[in-house]
C-alpha positions as CSV (number, residue, x, y, z in Angstrom):
1,X,102.6,114.4,113.2
2,X,104.7,111.3,113.8
3,X,105.8,109.5,110.6
4,X,104.1,106.2,111.6
5,X,100.8,108.0,112.3
6,X,101.0,109.7,108.9
7,X,101.6,106.3,107.2
8,X,98.6,104.8,109.0
9,X,96.4,107.7,107.9
10,X,97.5,107.5,104.3
11,X,97.3,103.7,104.1
12,X,95.5,102.7,100.9
13,X,93.2,99.7,100.8
14,X,91.7,98.0,97.8
15,X,88.0,97.3,98.7
16,X,85.3,95.7,96.7
17,X,81.5,96.3,96.9
18,X,79.2,93.5,95.8
19,X,75.5,93.9,94.9
20,X,72.8,91.7,93.4
21,X,73.5,89.7,90.3
22,X,77.2,89.4,91.2
23,X,77.8,93.0,90.1
24,X,81.0,94.3,91.8
25,X,83.0,97.5,91.9
26,X,86.5,97.7,93.3
27,X,88.5,100.8,94.1
28,X,91.3,102.1,96.3
29,X,90.4,104.0,99.5
30,X,92.4,105.7,102.2
31,X,92.0,104.3,105.7
32,X,90.9,107.8,107.0
33,X,88.0,108.0,104.5
34,X,84.5,107.6,105.8
35,X,82.3,104.6,104.9
36,X,80.0,107.0,103.1
37,X,82.7,107.6,100.5
38,X,82.6,103.8,99.7
39,X,78.8,103.9,99.4
40,X,78.9,107.0,97.2
41,X,81.4,105.6,94.8
42,X,79.5,102.3,94.6
43,X,76.3,104.2,93.9
44,X,77.9,106.2,91.1
45,X,79.8,103.4,89.4
46,X,77.0,100.8,89.6
47,X,74.2,103.4,88.7
48,X,72.0,102.3,91.7
49,X,70.3,104.1,94.5
50,X,70.9,103.5,98.2
51,X,67.3,103.1,99.0
52,X,66.6,99.9,100.9
53,X,70.3,98.9,100.9
54,X,72.5,98.0,103.8
55,X,76.3,97.9,103.8
56,X,77.8,94.8,105.5
57,X,81.2,93.2,105.9
58,X,82.1,89.8,104.4
59,X,81.1,88.1,107.6
60,X,77.7,89.7,107.6
61,X,78.4,92.4,110.2
62,X,76.3,95.5,109.4
63,X,78.2,98.8,109.0
64,X,75.4,101.1,110.1
65,X,77.3,104.3,110.9
66,X,78.6,105.6,107.6
67,X,80.3,108.5,109.3
68,X,83.0,106.1,110.7
69,X,86.2,105.8,108.9
70,X,87.6,102.7,107.2
71,X,90.3,102.6,109.8
72,X,87.8,102.9,112.7
73,X,85.9,99.8,111.6
74,X,89.2,98.0,110.7
75,X,88.4,97.0,107.1
76,X,91.2,95.1,105.6
77,X,92.9,95.2,102.2
78,X,90.9,93.2,99.5
79,X,87.8,92.9,101.7
80,X,84.5,92.5,99.8
81,X,81.6,94.4,101.3
82,X,78.0,93.5,100.5
83,X,75.6,96.3,99.6
84,X,72.4,94.3,99.1
85,X,68.8,95.4,99.4
86,X,67.4,94.5,102.8
87,X,65.1,91.5,102.9
88,X,61.5,92.5,103.3
89,X,60.1,92.0,106.8
90,X,58.1,88.8,106.5
91,X,55.5,87.9,109.1
92,X,56.3,85.2,111.6
93,X,55.6,81.9,110.0
94,X,53.4,80.7,112.9
95,X,51.3,83.8,113.1
96,X,47.9,83.5,111.6
97,X,47.7,79.8,112.1
98,X,45.1,78.4,114.6
């Protein structure tokens, strides 16, 4: 393996995961680790369950495929991910009105 490819694979990033009530966990991850590793670590450290939660980037972009690596989705150092509960599906405001 070329040295520059090895460096990219081993690149460490500090990532933060934010949930409700401003609870946050931050940890270092390698760019070749899967997004599922981030979720698992957040679940463990924050003592929460994944049920009804969705991982999103700072800009609100959903990260739906947790089998992708950190490098594949191009997360950057010190990025804060959101792992909030999904908002309940609310009926269309105009439905039910005559």
